[in-house]
PADREN-804487 format. One record per atom (N, C-alpha, C): residue in one letter; x, y, z. Coordinates in steps of 0.05 Angstrom, whole numbers, padded with zeros to 5 digits, always signed. Atoms other than C-alpha are relative to their C-alpha. Layout:
AXYZ/...
***
This chain:
M+00005-00001-00028/M+00526+00741-00058/M-00029+00000+00009/P+00027+00000-00009/P+00450+00740-00058/P-00007-00025+00017/I+00005+00024-00016/I+00452+00670-00029/I+00006+00005+00029/K-00007-00006-00028/K+00487+00694+00035/K-00021+00018+00012/R+00020-00019-00010/R+00437+00751+00042/R-00026-00015+00005/E+00025+00016-00004/E+00379+00702+00033/E+00001-00017+00024/I-00004+00018-00024/I+00407+00654+00085/I-00002+00017+00025/A+00001-00017-00023/A+00418+00711+00134/A-00028+00010+00006/A+00027-00010-00004/A+00348+00738+00124/A-00018-00023+00010/R+00016+00022-00009/R+00317+00669+00133/R+00007-00006+00029/G-00008+00005-00027/G+00357+00659+00197/G-00012+00020+00020/R+00011-00021-00017/R+00334+00725+00226/R-00031-00003+00002/A+00029+00002+00000/A+00262+00712+00206/A-00010-00023+00018/I+00009+00023-00016/I+00259+00646+00242/I+00012+00000+00028/D-00013+00000-00026/D+00310+00643+00298/D+00030+00003-00004/P-00029-00005+00005/P+00380+00673+00299/P+00018-00019+00015/A-00017+00018-00016/A+00404+00621+00349/A+00003-00028-00013/T-00002+00027+00012/T+00393+00561+00303/T+00024-00001-00019/C-00022+00003+00019/C+00448+00532+00261/C-00010+00002-00028/E+00008-00001+00028/E+00448+00541+00186/E+00000-00028-00011/R+00004+00026+00014/R+00421+00479+00153/R-00026+00001-00015/D+00025+00001+00015/D+00365+00460+00107/D-00022-00013+00018/Y+00021+00010-00016/Y+00301+00451+00147/Y-00021-00013-00019/D+00021+00011+00016/D+00246+00405+00122/D-00025+00017+00004/S+00024-00018+00001/S+00177+00434+00109/S-00015+00000+00027/S+00014+00000-00026/S+00148+00411+00176/S+00015+00016+00021/E-00016-00016-00018/E+00205+00443+00214/E-00005+00030-00005/V+00004-00028+00007/V+00196+00509+00177/V-00028+00008+00009/E+00028-00006-00008/E+00120+00506+00189/E-00002+00004+00030/F+00000-00003-00029/F+00131+00496+00264/F+00014+00025+00009/M-00015-00024-00008/M+00183+00551+00269/M-00016+00025-00007/Q+00016-00023+00008/Q+00138+00599+00231/Q-00024+00003+00019/A+00023-00001-00017/A+00078+00581+00274/A+00008+00010+00028/L-00009-00008-00026/L+00118+00590+00338/L+00008+00030+00000/E-00007-00028+00003/E+00145+00657+00313/E-00025+00017-00001/K+00026-00014+00002/K+00074+00679+00296/K-00012+00002+00028/Y+00011+00000-00027/Y+00051+00659+00366/Y+00015+00020+00018/K-00016-00019-00016/K+00108+00698+00398/K-00006+00029-00007/N+00007-00027+00008/N+00092+00760+00358/N-00028+00008+00009/E+00028-00007-00007/E+00017+00757+00371/E-00004+00001+00031/S+00003+00000-00029/S+00024+00741+00446/S+00018+00019+00014/G-00019-00018-00013/G+00082+00787+00460/G+00019-00015+00019/R-00017+00017-00018/R+00117+00729+00496/R+00024-00009-00016/R-00025+00006+00014/R+00189+00723+00475/R+00008-00030+00005/F-00007+00027-00007/F+00199+00656+00511/F-00024-00016+00008/P+00025+00015-00007/P+00136+00612+00508/P+00007-00023+00018/T-00003+00023-00018/T+00126+00559+00561/T-00004-00025-00016/C+00004+00026+00013/C+00124+00485+00544/C-00030-00003-00007/S+00028+00004+00007/S+00048+00486+00548/S-00009+00018-00023/E+00006-00017+00023/E+00045+00545+00500/E+00011-00012-00026/M-00011+00013+00024/M+00090+00508+00451/M-00017-00024-00008/L+00018+00022+00005/L+00044+00448+00458/L-00025+00010-00014/T+00023-00013+00013/T-00014+00494+00440/T+00006+00006-00029/V-00007-00006+00028/V+00023+00516+00377/V+00001-00026-00016/L+00000+00026+00014/L+00036+00443+00358/L-00028-00010-00006/R+00028+00009+00004/R-00037+00426+00368/R-00014+00016-00021/S+00012-00017+00021/S-00057+00485+00325/S+00008-00008-00028/L-00010+00010+00026/L-00017+00453+00269/L-00012-00028-00006/G+00013+00026+00004/G-00057+00388+00278/G+00014-00024+00013/Y-00014+00022-00012/Y-00008+00347+00318/Y-00016-00011+00024/V+00013+00013-00022/V-00038+00296+00366/V+00018-00023+00010/R-00016+00022-00011/R-00008+00245+00412/R-00014-00026-00007/V+00010+00026+00008/V-00017+00174+00386/V+00012-00021+00019/L-00009+00020-00019/L-00012+00119+00438/L+00005-00026-00015/P-00004+00026+00013/P+00017+00051+00418/P-00024-00018+00005/C+00022+00018-00003/C-00034-00005+00409/C+00002-00015+00027/G+00000+00015-00025/G-00054-00038+00474/G+00006+00017+00025/V-00006-00017-00023/V-00037+00022+00518/V-00025+00017+00006/S+00024-00015-00007/S-00095+00054+00556/S+00008+00029+00007/A-00006-00028-00004/A-00099+00130+00562/A-00011+00009+00027/D+00011-00007-00026/D-00118+00129+00636/D+00014+00024+00011/
***
């Protein structure tokens, strides 16, 4: 039964509302960064702009298709 205990602990540590499945490394990294942000800021439900801040802190940037201007 250690597998069930491990799955339950992982679910609680990240987000109890998510379904049980295998997350890839980038998903886990984002969930952990968002959880860290929520703990440090004291905000249980971050806004979209706060989530964008977390994504940017992980190095994500918006890449425009070729030929599109960023006006």
